[in-house]
Predicted model as a PDB file, atoms N, CA, C, CB and O in Angstrom, pLDDT in the B-factor column:
MODEL        1                                                                  
ATOM      1  N   MET A   1      17.011   8.160 -10.538  1.00 91.00           N  
ATOM      2  CA  MET A   1      16.709   8.091  -9.127  1.00 91.00           C  
ATOM      3  C   MET A   1      15.228   7.737  -8.969  1.00 91.00           C  
ATOM      4  CB  MET A   1      17.053   9.432  -8.413  1.00 91.00           C  
ATOM      5  O   MET A   1      14.368   8.294  -9.651  1.00 91.00           O  
ATOM      6  N   ILE A   2      14.953   6.818  -8.071  1.00 92.00           N  
ATOM      7  CA  ILE A   2      13.573   6.424  -7.791  1.00 92.00           C  
ATOM      8  C   ILE A   2      13.140   7.064  -6.481  1.00 92.00           C  
ATOM      9  CB  ILE A   2      13.430   4.871  -7.726  1.00 92.00           C  
ATOM     10  O   ILE A   2      13.796   6.916  -5.450  1.00 92.00           O  
ATOM     11  N   GLN A   3      12.020   7.780  -6.543  1.00 93.00           N  
ATOM     12  CA  GLN A   3      11.465   8.451  -5.362  1.00 93.00           C  
ATOM     13  C   GLN A   3      10.071   7.896  -5.108  1.00 93.00           C  
ATOM     14  CB  GLN A   3      11.423  10.011  -5.553  1.00 93.00           C  
ATOM     15  O   GLN A   3       9.204   7.980  -5.979  1.00 93.00           O  
ATOM     16  N   LYS A   4       9.847   7.332  -3.932  1.00 93.00           N  
ATOM     17  CA  LYS A   4       8.532   6.792  -3.588  1.00 93.00           C  
ATOM     18  C   LYS A   4       7.553   7.939  -3.359  1.00 93.00           C  
ATOM     19  CB  LYS A   4       8.617   5.886  -2.331  1.00 93.00           C  
ATOM     20  O   LYS A   4       7.839   8.868  -2.604  1.00 93.00           O  
ATOM     21  N   LEU A   5       6.403   7.868  -4.012  1.00 93.00           N  
ATOM     22  CA  LEU A   5       5.381   8.900  -3.855  1.00 93.00           C  
ATOM     23  C   LEU A   5       4.299   8.491  -2.861  1.00 93.00           C  
ATOM     24  CB  LEU A   5       4.750   9.215  -5.198  1.00 93.00           C  
ATOM     25  O   LEU A   5       3.773   9.333  -2.133  1.00 93.00           O  
ATOM     26  N   GLY A   6       3.965   7.208  -2.827  1.00 94.00           N  
ATOM     27  CA  GLY A   6       2.951   6.789  -1.865  1.00 94.00           C  
ATOM     28  C   GLY A   6       2.280   5.493  -2.244  1.00 94.00           C  
ATOM     29  O   GLY A   6       2.447   4.979  -3.350  1.00 94.00           O  
ATOM     30  N   THR A   7       1.513   4.972  -1.298  1.00 96.00           N  
ATOM     31  CA  THR A   7       0.745   3.744  -1.484  1.00 96.00           C  
ATOM     32  C   THR A   7      -0.709   4.061  -1.178  1.00 96.00           C  
ATOM     33  CB  THR A   7       1.281   2.579  -0.573  1.00 96.00           C  
ATOM     34  O   THR A   7      -1.020   4.722  -0.187  1.00 96.00           O  
ATOM     35  N   LYS A   8      -1.602   3.578  -2.048  1.00 97.00           N  
ATOM     36  CA  LYS A   8      -3.028   3.854  -1.890  1.00 97.00           C  
ATOM     37  C   LYS A   8      -3.825   2.558  -1.981  1.00 97.00           C  
ATOM     38  CB  LYS A   8      -3.512   4.860  -2.957  1.00 97.00           C  
ATOM     39  O   LYS A   8      -3.399   1.598  -2.624  1.00 97.00           O  
ATOM     40  N   LEU A   9      -4.975   2.540  -1.335  1.00 97.00           N  
ATOM     41  CA  LEU A   9      -5.931   1.441  -1.445  1.00 97.00           C  
ATOM     42  C   LEU A   9      -7.259   1.993  -1.940  1.00 97.00           C  
ATOM     43  CB  LEU A   9      -6.109   0.710  -0.082  1.00 97.00           C  
ATOM     44  O   LEU A   9      -7.678   3.081  -1.545  1.00 97.00           O  
ATOM     45  N   GLN A  10      -7.914   1.239  -2.803  1.00 98.00           N  
ATOM     46  CA  GLN A  10      -9.269   1.577  -3.209  1.00 98.00           C  
ATOM     47  C   GLN A  10     -10.133   0.341  -2.969  1.00 98.00           C  
ATOM     48  CB  GLN A  10      -9.327   2.044  -4.716  1.00 98.00           C  
ATOM     49  O   GLN A  10      -9.936  -0.688  -3.615  1.00 98.00           O  
ATOM     50  N   VAL A  11     -11.084   0.438  -2.049  1.00 98.00           N  
ATOM     51  CA  VAL A  11     -12.002  -0.646  -1.741  1.00 98.00           C  
ATOM     52  C   VAL A  11     -13.201  -0.516  -2.671  1.00 98.00           C  
ATOM     53  CB  VAL A  11     -12.438  -0.619  -0.237  1.00 98.00           C  
ATOM     54  O   VAL A  11     -13.832   0.540  -2.731  1.00 98.00           O  
ATOM     55  N   GLN A  12     -13.518  -1.592  -3.399  1.00 98.00           N  
ATOM     56  CA  GLN A  12     -14.656  -1.582  -4.327  1.00 98.00           C  
ATOM     57  C   GLN A  12     -15.749  -2.472  -3.748  1.00 98.00           C  
ATOM     58  CB  GLN A  12     -14.234  -2.070  -5.764  1.00 98.00           C  
ATOM     59  O   GLN A  12     -15.539  -3.656  -3.484  1.00 98.00           O  
ATOM     60  N   ILE A  13     -16.927  -1.866  -3.558  1.00 97.00           N  
ATOM     61  CA  ILE A  13     -18.034  -2.532  -2.879  1.00 97.00           C  
ATOM     62  C   ILE A  13     -19.219  -2.654  -3.826  1.00 97.00           C  
ATOM     63  CB  ILE A  13     -18.439  -1.766  -1.600  1.00 97.00           C  
ATOM     64  O   ILE A  13     -19.653  -1.673  -4.429  1.00 97.00           O  
ATOM     65  N   GLU A  14     -19.741  -3.888  -3.949  1.00 96.00           N  
ATOM     66  CA  GLU A  14     -20.968  -4.129  -4.706  1.00 96.00           C  
ATOM     67  C   GLU A  14     -22.143  -3.749  -3.814  1.00 96.00           C  
ATOM     68  CB  GLU A  14     -21.072  -5.628  -5.180  1.00 96.00           C  
ATOM     69  O   GLU A  14     -22.205  -4.141  -2.649  1.00 96.00           O  
ATOM     70  N   GLN A  15     -23.082  -2.974  -4.379  1.00 93.00           N  
ATOM     71  CA  GLN A  15     -24.250  -2.541  -3.621  1.00 93.00           C  
ATOM     72  C   GLN A  15     -25.502  -3.169  -4.215  1.00 93.00           C  
ATOM     73  CB  GLN A  15     -24.364  -0.997  -3.612  1.00 93.00           C  
ATOM     74  O   GLN A  15     -25.715  -3.118  -5.427  1.00 93.00           O  
ATOM     75  N   ALA A  16     -26.325  -3.757  -3.365  1.00 87.00           N  
ATOM     76  CA  ALA A  16     -27.554  -4.400  -3.818  1.00 87.00           C  
ATOM     77  C   ALA A  16     -28.439  -3.399  -4.552  1.00 87.00           C  
ATOM     78  CB  ALA A  16     -28.313  -5.015  -2.631  1.00 87.00           C  
ATOM     79  O   ALA A  16     -28.712  -2.312  -4.041  1.00 87.00           O  
ATOM     80  N   GLY A  17     -28.881  -3.765  -5.740  1.00 86.00           N  
ATOM     81  CA  GLY A  17     -29.784  -2.913  -6.507  1.00 86.00           C  
ATOM     82  C   GLY A  17     -29.114  -1.763  -7.231  1.00 86.00           C  
ATOM     83  O   GLY A  17     -29.806  -0.937  -7.826  1.00 86.00           O  
ATOM     84  N   GLU A  18     -27.798  -1.680  -7.204  1.00 88.00           N  
ATOM     85  CA  GLU A  18     -27.061  -0.594  -7.853  1.00 88.00           C  
ATOM     86  C   GLU A  18     -26.174  -1.154  -8.958  1.00 88.00           C  
ATOM     87  CB  GLU A  18     -26.211   0.186  -6.822  1.00 88.00           C  
ATOM     88  O   GLU A  18     -25.590  -2.226  -8.804  1.00 88.00           O  
ATOM     89  N   ASP A  19     -26.072  -0.433 -10.068  1.00 90.00           N  
ATOM     90  CA  ASP A  19     -25.196  -0.847 -11.155  1.00 90.00           C  
ATOM     91  C   ASP A  19     -23.749  -0.460 -10.889  1.00 90.00           C  
ATOM     92  CB  ASP A  19     -25.661  -0.239 -12.462  1.00 90.00           C  
ATOM     93  O   ASP A  19     -22.826  -1.197 -11.238  1.00 90.00           O  
ATOM     94  N   LYS A  20     -23.556   0.705 -10.267  1.00 92.00           N  
ATOM     95  CA  LYS A  20     -22.197   1.195  -9.992  1.00 92.00           C  
ATOM     96  C   LYS A  20     -21.702   0.689  -8.648  1.00 92.00           C  
ATOM     97  CB  LYS A  20     -22.158   2.732 -10.020  1.00 92.00           C  
ATOM     98  O   LYS A  20     -22.457   0.572  -7.683  1.00 92.00           O  
ATOM     99  N   GLN A  21     -20.403   0.392  -8.616  1.00 95.00           N  
ATOM    100  CA  GLN A  21     -19.779   0.019  -7.349  1.00 95.00           C  
ATOM    101  C   GLN A  21     -19.498   1.269  -6.528  1.00 95.00           C  
ATOM    102  CB  GLN A  21     -18.474  -0.778  -7.588  1.00 95.00           C  
ATOM    103  O   GLN A  21     -19.270   2.349  -7.074  1.00 95.00           O  
ATOM    104  N   LYS A  22     -19.517   1.112  -5.229  1.00 95.00           N  
ATOM    105  CA  LYS A  22     -19.079   2.176  -4.332  1.00 95.00           C  
ATOM    106  C   LYS A  22     -17.577   2.017  -4.168  1.00 95.00           C  
ATOM    107  CB  LYS A  22     -19.826   2.123  -2.939  1.00 95.00           C  
ATOM    108  O   LYS A  22     -17.087   0.904  -3.973  1.00 95.00           O  
ATOM    109  N   LYS A  23     -16.846   3.118  -4.245  1.00 97.00           N  
ATOM    110  CA  LYS A  23     -15.391   3.076  -4.113  1.00 97.00           C  
ATOM    111  C   LYS A  23     -14.971   3.953  -2.945  1.00 97.00           C  
ATOM    112  CB  LYS A  23     -14.697   3.537  -5.424  1.00 97.00           C  
ATOM    113  O   LYS A  23     -15.351   5.120  -2.855  1.00 97.00           O  
ATOM    114  N   VAL A  24     -14.175   3.368  -2.050  1.00 97.00           N  
ATOM    115  CA  VAL A  24     -13.669   4.077  -0.882  1.00 97.00           C  
ATOM    116  C   VAL A  24     -12.146   4.082  -0.978  1.00 97.00           C  
ATOM    117  CB  VAL A  24     -14.162   3.412   0.462  1.00 97.00           C  
ATOM    118  O   VAL A  24     -11.525   3.027  -1.104  1.00 97.00           O  
ATOM    119  N   ASN A  25     -11.542   5.283  -0.917  1.00 97.00           N  
ATOM    120  CA  ASN A  25     -10.102   5.419  -1.099  1.00 97.00           C  
ATOM    121  C   ASN A  25      -9.386   5.719   0.216  1.00 97.00           C  
ATOM    122  CB  ASN A  25      -9.807   6.515  -2.109  1.00 97.00           C  
ATOM    123  O   ASN A  25      -9.894   6.438   1.078  1.00 97.00           O  
ATOM    124  N   PHE A  26      -8.186   5.142   0.340  1.00 97.00           N  
ATOM    125  CA  PHE A  26      -7.317   5.384   1.485  1.00 97.00           C  
ATOM    126  C   PHE A  26      -5.941   5.756   0.952  1.00 97.00           C  
ATOM    127  CB  PHE A  26      -7.244   4.132   2.430  1.00 97.00           C  
ATOM    128  O   PHE A  26      -5.361   5.011   0.162  1.00 97.00           O  
ATOM    129  N   SER A  27      -5.418   6.894   1.373  1.00 96.00           N  
ATOM    130  CA  SER A  27      -4.086   7.344   0.964  1.00 96.00           C  
ATOM    131  C   SER A  27      -3.089   7.098   2.085  1.00 96.00           C  
ATOM    132  CB  SER A  27      -4.103   8.839   0.579  1.00 96.00           C  
ATOM    133  O   SER A  27      -3.468   6.833   3.226  1.00 96.00           O  
ATOM    134  N   ASN A  28      -1.810   7.190   1.741  1.00 94.00           N  
ATOM    135  CA  ASN A  28      -0.719   7.084   2.718  1.00 94.00           C  
ATOM    136  C   ASN A  28      -0.767   5.782   3.522  1.00 94.00           C  
ATOM    137  CB  ASN A  28      -0.764   8.267   3.668  1.00 94.00           C  
ATOM    138  O   ASN A  28      -0.640   5.784   4.747  1.00 94.00           O  
ATOM    139  N   VAL A  29      -0.953   4.676   2.806  1.00 95.00           N  
ATOM    140  CA  VAL A  29      -1.003   3.356   3.412  1.00 95.00           C  
ATOM    141  C   VAL A  29       0.432   2.870   3.641  1.00 95.00           C  
ATOM    142  CB  VAL A  29      -1.803   2.356   2.516  1.00 95.00           C  
ATOM    143  O   VAL A  29       1.341   3.260   2.908  1.00 95.00           O  
ATOM    144  N   ILE A  30       0.637   2.028   4.643  1.00 94.00           N  
ATOM    145  CA  ILE A  30       1.977   1.497   4.916  1.00 94.00           C  
ATOM    146  C   ILE A  30       2.483   0.688   3.719  1.00 94.00           C  
ATOM    147  CB  ILE A  30       1.966   0.618   6.192  1.00 94.00           C  
ATOM    148  O   ILE A  30       1.690   0.192   2.920  1.00 94.00           O  
ATOM    149  N   ASP A  31       3.799   0.559   3.602  1.00 91.00           N  
ATOM    150  CA  ASP A  31       4.392  -0.251   2.547  1.00 91.00           C  
ATOM    151  C   ASP A  31       4.067  -1.726   2.771  1.00 91.00           C  
ATOM    152  CB  ASP A  31       5.917  -0.036   2.488  1.00 91.00           C  
ATOM    153  O   ASP A  31       4.084  -2.210   3.903  1.00 91.00           O  
ATOM    154  N   ASN A  32       3.775  -2.426   1.692  1.00 92.00           N  
ATOM    155  CA  ASN A  32       3.523  -3.873   1.722  1.00 92.00           C  
ATOM    156  C   ASN A  32       2.533  -4.298   2.809  1.00 92.00           C  
ATOM    157  CB  ASN A  32       4.825  -4.607   1.924  1.00 92.00           C  
ATOM    158  O   ASN A  32       2.881  -5.106   3.670  1.00 92.00           O  
ATOM    159  N   PRO A  33       1.311  -3.772   2.786  1.00 95.00           N  
ATOM    160  CA  PRO A  33       0.354  -4.172   3.820  1.00 95.00           C  
ATOM    161  C   PRO A  33       0.024  -5.658   3.677  1.00 95.00           C  
ATOM    162  CB  PRO A  33      -0.940  -3.317   3.732  1.00 95.00           C  
ATOM    163  O   PRO A  33      -0.079  -6.161   2.558  1.00 95.00           O  
ATOM    164  N   PRO A  34      -0.142  -6.365   4.795  1.00 96.00           N  
ATOM    165  CA  PRO A  34      -0.484  -7.792   4.732  1.00 96.00           C  
ATOM    166  C   PRO A  34      -1.829  -8.003   4.017  1.00 96.00           C  
ATOM    167  CB  PRO A  34      -0.537  -8.396   6.158  1.00 96.00           C  
ATOM    168  O   PRO A  34      -2.791  -7.271   4.254  1.00 96.00           O  
ATOM    169  N   GLU A  35      -1.876  -9.002   3.152  1.00 96.00           N  
ATOM    170  CA  GLU A  35      -3.084  -9.268   2.372  1.00 96.00           C  
ATOM    171  C   GLU A  35      -4.307  -9.466   3.264  1.00 96.00           C  
ATOM    172  CB  GLU A  35      -2.882 -10.496   1.496  1.00 96.00           C  
ATOM    173  O   GLU A  35      -5.380  -8.940   2.967  1.00 96.00           O  
ATOM    174  N   ALA A  36      -4.157 -10.211   4.343  1.00 97.00           N  
ATOM    175  CA  ALA A  36      -5.282 -10.471   5.241  1.00 97.00           C  
ATOM    176  C   ALA A  36      -5.832  -9.177   5.833  1.00 97.00           C  
ATOM    177  CB  ALA A  36      -4.856 -11.418   6.363  1.00 97.00           C  
ATOM    178  O   ALA A  36      -7.044  -9.038   5.994  1.00 97.00           O  
ATOM    179  N   ASP A  37      -4.952  -8.229   6.158  1.00 97.00           N  
ATOM    180  CA  ASP A  37      -5.387  -6.944   6.718  1.00 97.00           C  
ATOM    181  C   ASP A  37      -6.129  -6.112   5.676  1.00 97.00           C  
ATOM    182  CB  ASP A  37      -4.181  -6.158   7.256  1.00 97.00           C  
ATOM    183  O   ASP A  37      -7.106  -5.437   6.000  1.00 97.00           O  
ATOM    184  N   VAL A  38      -5.668  -6.158   4.426  1.00 97.00           N  
ATOM    185  CA  VAL A  38      -6.314  -5.406   3.353  1.00 97.00           C  
ATOM    186  C   VAL A  38      -7.722  -5.955   3.114  1.00 97.00           C  
ATOM    187  CB  VAL A  38      -5.471  -5.472   2.050  1.00 97.00           C  
ATOM    188  O   VAL A  38      -8.674  -5.189   2.962  1.00 97.00           O  
ATOM    189  N   VAL A  39      -7.847  -7.275   3.080  1.00 97.00           N  
ATOM    190  CA  VAL A  39      -9.159  -7.901   2.884  1.00 97.00           C  
ATOM    191  C   VAL A  39     -10.082  -7.572   4.050  1.00 97.00           C  
ATOM    192  CB  VAL A  39      -9.017  -9.431   2.731  1.00 97.00           C  
ATOM    193  O   VAL A  39     -11.257  -7.270   3.843  1.00 97.00           O  
ATOM    194  N   LYS A  40      -9.564  -7.627   5.267  1.00 97.00           N  
ATOM    195  CA  LYS A  40     -10.385  -7.317   6.455  1.00 97.00           C  
ATOM    196  C   LYS A  40     -10.897  -5.881   6.399  1.00 97.00           C  
ATOM    197  CB  LYS A  40      -9.571  -7.536   7.755  1.00 97.00           C  
ATOM    198  O   LYS A  40     -12.058  -5.625   6.719  1.00 97.00           O  
ATOM    199  N   LEU A  41     -10.039  -4.941   5.992  1.00 97.00           N  
ATOM    200  CA  LEU A  41     -10.470  -3.551   5.837  1.00 97.00           C  
ATOM    201  C   LEU A  41     -11.614  -3.464   4.825  1.00 97.00           C  
ATOM    202  CB  LEU A  41      -9.285  -2.658   5.390  1.00 97.00           C  
ATOM    203  O   LEU A  41     -12.610  -2.780   5.062  1.00 97.00           O  
ATOM    204  N   GLY A  42     -11.464  -4.158   3.704  1.00 96.00           N  
ATOM    205  CA  GLY A  42     -12.523  -4.162   2.692  1.00 96.00           C  
ATOM    206  C   GLY A  42     -13.829  -4.716   3.224  1.00 96.00           C  
ATOM    207  O   GLY A  42     -14.899  -4.177   2.942  1.00 96.00           O  
ATOM    208  N   GLU A  43     -13.747  -5.795   3.995  1.00 97.00           N  
ATOM    209  CA  GLU A  43     -14.956  -6.388   4.574  1.00 97.00           C  
ATOM    210  C   GLU A  43     -15.625  -5.447   5.563  1.00 97.00           C  
ATOM    211  CB  GLU A  43     -14.622  -7.704   5.261  1.00 97.00           C  
ATOM    212  O   GLU A  43     -16.852  -5.360   5.606  1.00 97.00           O  
ATOM    213  N   ILE A  44     -14.828  -4.745   6.359  1.00 97.00           N  
ATOM    214  CA  ILE A  44     -15.379  -3.783   7.321  1.00 97.00           C  
ATOM    215  C   ILE A  44     -16.094  -2.656   6.588  1.00 97.00           C  
ATOM    216  CB  ILE A  44     -14.262  -3.209   8.225  1.00 97.00           C  
ATOM    217  O   ILE A  44     -17.189  -2.255   6.982  1.00 97.00           O  
ATOM    218  N   MET A  45     -15.477  -2.141   5.517  1.00 96.00           N  
ATOM    219  CA  MET A  45     -16.102  -1.056   4.755  1.00 96.00           C  
ATOM    220  C   MET A  45     -17.406  -1.524   4.119  1.00 96.00           C  
ATOM    221  CB  MET A  45     -15.143  -0.534   3.672  1.00 96.00           C  
ATOM    222  O   MET A  45     -18.365  -0.754   4.051  1.00 96.00           O  
ATOM    223  N   ALA A  46     -17.460  -2.765   3.655  1.00 96.00           N  
ATOM    224  CA  ALA A  46     -18.695  -3.306   3.079  1.00 96.00           C  
ATOM    225  C   ALA A  46     -19.780  -3.425   4.145  1.00 96.00           C  
ATOM    226  CB  ALA A  46     -18.435  -4.680   2.432  1.00 96.00           C  
ATOM    227  O   ALA A  46     -20.948  -3.141   3.880  1.00 96.00           O  
ATOM    228  N   GLU A  47     -19.392  -3.849   5.357  1.00 95.00           N  
ATOM    229  CA  GLU A  47     -20.351  -3.956   6.457  1.00 95.00           C  
ATOM    230  C   GLU A  47     -20.918  -2.595   6.839  1.00 95.00           C  
ATOM    231  CB  GLU A  47     -19.693  -4.603   7.672  1.00 95.00           C  
ATOM    232  O   GLU A  47     -22.078  -2.494   7.239  1.00 95.00           O  
ATOM    233  N   LEU A  48     -20.107  -1.548   6.718  1.00 95.00           N  
ATOM    234  CA  LEU A  48     -20.554  -0.201   7.078  1.00 95.00           C  
ATOM    235  C   LEU A  48     -21.387   0.457   5.978  1.00 95.00           C  
ATOM    236  CB  LEU A  48     -19.355   0.670   7.395  1.00 95.00           C  
ATOM    237  O   LEU A  48     -21.986   1.509   6.199  1.00 95.00           O  
ATOM    238  N   SER A  49     -21.425  -0.150   4.810  1.00 93.00           N  
ATOM    239  CA  SER A  49     -22.204   0.385   3.689  1.00 93.00           C  
ATOM    240  C   SER A  49     -23.653  -0.049   3.833  1.00 93.00           C  
ATOM    241  CB  SER A  49     -21.623  -0.088   2.324  1.00 93.00           C  
ATOM    242  O   SER A  49     -24.024  -0.722   4.795  1.00 93.00           O  
ATOM    243  N   GLN A  50     -24.469   0.351   2.853  1.00 90.00           N  
ATOM    244  CA  GLN A  50     -25.895   0.027   2.924  1.00 90.00           C  
ATOM    245  C   GLN A  50     -26.116  -1.488   2.990  1.00 90.00           C  
ATOM    246  CB  GLN A  50     -26.636   0.616   1.712  1.00 90.00           C  
ATOM    247  O   GLN A  50     -25.264  -2.273   2.574  1.00 90.00           O  
ATOM    248  N   GLN A  51     -27.257  -1.873   3.512  1.00 91.00           N  
ATOM    249  CA  GLN A  51     -27.577  -3.284   3.676  1.00 91.00           C  
ATOM    250  C   GLN A  51     -27.545  -3.990   2.316  1.00 91.00           C  
ATOM    251  CB  GLN A  51     -28.962  -3.453   4.347  1.00 91.00           C  
ATOM    252  O   GLN A  51     -28.005  -3.441   1.315  1.00 91.00           O  
ATOM    253  N   GLY A  52     -27.007  -5.196   2.289  1.00 91.00           N  
ATOM    254  CA  GLY A  52     -26.917  -5.964   1.051  1.00 91.00           C  
ATOM    255  C   GLY A  52     -25.636  -5.710   0.272  1.00 91.00           C  
ATOM    256  O   GLY A  52     -25.467  -6.232  -0.829  1.00 91.00           O  
ATOM    257  N   SER A  53     -24.728  -4.910   0.836  1.00 95.00           N  
ATOM    258  CA  SER A  53     -23.455  -4.630   0.164  1.00 95.00           C  
ATOM    259  C   SER A  53     -22.454  -5.743   0.451  1.00 95.00           C  
ATOM    260  CB  SER A  53     -22.884  -3.264   0.616  1.00 95.00           C  
ATOM    261  O   SER A  53     -22.518  -6.405   1.487  1.00 95.00           O  
ATOM    262  N   SER A  54     -21.519  -5.938  -0.495  1.00 96.00           N  
ATOM    263  CA  SER A  54     -20.480  -6.945  -0.291  1.00 96.00           C  
ATOM    264  C   SER A  54     -19.178  -6.471  -0.929  1.00 96.00           C  
ATOM    265  CB  SER A  54     -20.912  -8.313  -0.881  1.00 96.00           C  
ATOM    266  O   SER A  54     -19.184  -5.696  -1.885  1.00 96.00           O  
ATOM    267  N   LEU A  55     -18.076  -6.946  -0.389  1.00 97.00           N  
ATOM    268  CA  LEU A  55     -16.761  -6.586  -0.912  1.00 97.00           C  
ATOM    269  C   LEU A  55     -16.562  -7.230  -2.276  1.00 97.00           C  
ATOM    270  CB  LEU A  55     -15.641  -7.019   0.064  1.00 97.00           C  
ATOM    271  O   LEU A  55     -16.758  -8.436  -2.426  1.00 97.00           O  
ATOM    272  N   ASP A  56     -16.175  -6.442  -3.270  1.00 97.00           N  
ATOM    273  CA  ASP A  56     -15.816  -6.965  -4.587  1.00 97.00           C  
ATOM    274  C   ASP A  56     -14.314  -7.189  -4.650  1.00 97.00           C  
ATOM    275  CB  ASP A  56     -16.270  -6.001  -5.711  1.00 97.00           C  
ATOM    276  O   ASP A  56     -13.856  -8.297  -4.926  1.00 97.00           O  
ATOM    277  N   SER A  57     -13.543  -6.123  -4.390  1.00 97.00           N  
ATOM    278  CA  SER A  57     -12.084  -6.221  -4.448  1.00 97.00           C  
ATOM    279  C   SER A  57     -11.453  -4.994  -3.808  1.00 97.00           C  
ATOM    280  CB  SER A  57     -11.602  -6.374  -5.907  1.00 97.00           C  
ATOM    281  O   SER A  57     -12.130  -4.021  -3.475  1.00 97.00           O  
ATOM    282  N   VAL A  58     -10.139  -5.068  -3.646  1.00 98.00           N  
ATOM    283  CA  VAL A  58      -9.366  -3.929  -3.168  1.00 98.00           C  
ATOM    284  C   VAL A  58      -8.200  -3.753  -4.127  1.00 98.00           C  
ATOM    285  CB  VAL A  58      -8.872  -4.135  -1.684  1.00 98.00           C  
ATOM    286  O   VAL A  58      -7.488  -4.710  -4.433  1.00 98.00           O  
ATOM    287  N   ILE A  59      -8.005  -2.528  -4.601  1.00 97.00           N  
ATOM    288  CA  ILE A  59      -6.901  -2.223  -5.502  1.00 97.00           C  
ATOM    289  C   ILE A  59      -5.799  -1.541  -4.695  1.00 97.00           C  
ATOM    290  CB  ILE A  59      -7.371  -1.321  -6.693  1.00 97.00           C  
ATOM    291  O   ILE A  59      -6.033  -0.540  -4.019  1.00 97.00           O  
ATOM    292  N   LEU A  60      -4.594  -2.103  -4.779  1.00 97.00           N  
ATOM    293  CA  LEU A  60      -3.411  -1.546  -4.119  1.00 97.00           C  
ATOM    294  C   LEU A  60      -2.569  -0.871  -5.188  1.00 97.00           C  
ATOM    295  CB  LEU A  60      -2.587  -2.656  -3.358  1.00 97.00           C  
ATOM    296  O   LEU A  60      -2.176  -1.507  -6.166  1.00 97.00           O  
ATOM    297  N   THR A  61      -2.288   0.417  -5.008  1.00 97.00           N  
ATOM    298  CA  THR A  61      -1.493   1.181  -5.963  1.00 97.00           C  
ATOM    299  C   THR A  61      -0.258   1.733  -5.260  1.00 97.00           C  
ATOM    300  CB  THR A  61      -2.329   2.330  -6.592  1.00 97.00           C  
ATOM    301  O   THR A  61      -0.363   2.414  -4.240  1.00 97.00           O  
ATOM    302  N   VAL A  62       0.914   1.428  -5.819  1.00 95.00           N  
ATOM    303  CA  VAL A  62       2.176   1.956  -5.303  1.00 95.00           C  
ATOM    304  C   VAL A  62       2.739   2.870  -6.382  1.00 95.00           C  
ATOM    305  CB  VAL A  62       3.194   0.798  -4.927  1.00 95.00           C  
ATOM    306  O   VAL A  62       2.958   2.440  -7.514  1.00 95.00           O  
ATOM    307  N   GLN A  63       2.972   4.130  -6.031  1.00 95.00           N  
ATOM    308  CA  GLN A  63       3.469   5.100  -7.006  1.00 95.00           C  
ATOM    309  C   GLN A  63       4.893   5.514  -6.681  1.00 95.00           C  
ATOM    310  CB  GLN A  63       2.563   6.331  -7.050  1.00 95.00           C  
ATOM    311  O   GLN A  63       5.246   5.764  -5.529  1.00 95.00           O  
ATOM    312  N   SER A  64       5.703   5.577  -7.738  1.00 95.00           N  
ATOM    313  CA  SER A  64       7.081   6.050  -7.626  1.00 95.00           C  
ATOM    314  C   SER A  64       7.379   6.970  -8.802  1.00 95.00           C  
ATOM    315  CB  SER A  64       8.086   4.857  -7.584  1.00 95.00           C  
ATOM    316  O   SER A  64       6.782   6.851  -9.873  1.00 95.00           O  
ATOM    317  N   ARG A  65       8.292   7.870  -8.587  1.00 96.00           N  
ATOM    318  CA  ARG A  65       8.754   8.763  -9.651  1.00 96.00           C  
ATOM    319  C   ARG A  65      10.188   8.381  -9.960  1.00 96.00           C  
ATOM    320  CB  ARG A  65       8.640  10.284  -9.239  1.00 96.00           C  
ATOM    321  O   ARG A  65      11.011   8.211  -9.061  1.00 96.00           O  
ATOM    322  N   ILE A  66      10.476   8.247 -11.253  1.00 96.00           N  
ATOM    323  CA  ILE A  66      11.843   7.948 -11.671  1.00 96.00           C  
ATOM    324  C   ILE A  66      12.354   9.130 -12.477  1.00 96.00           C  
ATOM    325  CB  ILE A  66      11.915   6.620 -12.503  1.00 96.00           C  
ATOM    326  O   ILE A  66      11.762   9.514 -13.486  1.00 96.00           O  
ATOM    327  N   THR A  67      13.448   9.696 -12.023  1.00 95.00           N  
ATOM    328  CA  THR A  67      14.027  10.843 -12.701  1.00 95.00           C  
ATOM    329  C   THR A  67      15.460  10.541 -13.110  1.00 95.00           C  
ATOM    330  CB  THR A  67      13.973  12.086 -11.806  1.00 95.00           C  
ATOM    331  O   THR A  67      16.147   9.724 -12.497  1.00 95.00           O  
ATOM    332  N   LYS A  68      15.881  11.210 -14.141  1.00 92.00           N  
ATOM    333  CA  LYS A  68      17.249  11.068 -14.615  1.00 92.00           C  
ATOM    334  C   LYS A  68      18.156  11.853 -13.681  1.00 92.00           C  
ATOM    335  CB  LYS A  68      17.396  11.558 -16.089  1.00 92.00           C  
ATOM    336  O   LYS A  68      17.863  12.997 -13.334  1.00 92.00           O  
ATOM    337  N   GLU A  69      19.254  11.233 -13.279  1.00 87.00           N  
ATOM    338  CA  GLU A  69      20.202  11.914 -12.421  1.00 87.00           C  
ATOM    339  C   GLU A  69      21.046  12.873 -13.253  1.00 87.00           C  
ATOM    340  CB  GLU A  69      21.094  10.901 -11.679  1.00 87.00           C  
ATOM    341  O   GLU A  69      21.490  12.536 -14.350  1.00 87.00           O  
ATOM    342  N   VAL A  70      21.258  14.054 -12.724  1.00 84.00           N  
ATOM    343  CA  VAL A  70      22.075  15.076 -13.403  1.00 84.00           C  
ATOM    344  C   VAL A  70      23.538  14.747 -13.157  1.00 84.00           C  
ATOM    345  CB  VAL A  70      21.732  16.530 -12.895  1.00 84.00           C  
ATOM    346  O   VAL A  70      23.958  14.535 -12.020  1.00 84.00           O  
ATOM    347  N   GLU A  71      24.300  14.708 -14.226  1.00 78.00           N  
ATOM    348  CA  GLU A  71      25.731  14.378 -14.089  1.00 78.00           C  
ATOM    349  C   GLU A  71      26.585  15.595 -14.091  1.00 78.00           C  
ATOM    350  CB  GLU A  71      26.180  13.463 -15.190  1.00 78.00           C  
ATOM    351  O   GLU A  71      27.807  15.491 -13.985  1.00 78.00           O  
TER     352      GLU A  71                                                      
ENDMDL                                                                          
END                                                                             
């Protein structure tokens, strides 16, 4: 049996003068979000970050649990 656990987004932002990326996580995202909407969210988060920040990427994670059915 396959049980859906959830969909998550992680926005990765490059920060000027920083070696590490800033990561912003969103849980309980709708199923199959439109690519354009995901990119727009990432761009908005980069704009809200410190000056000189830019969107690197967004990671979409869909988690499911698969269990053996009891007979």
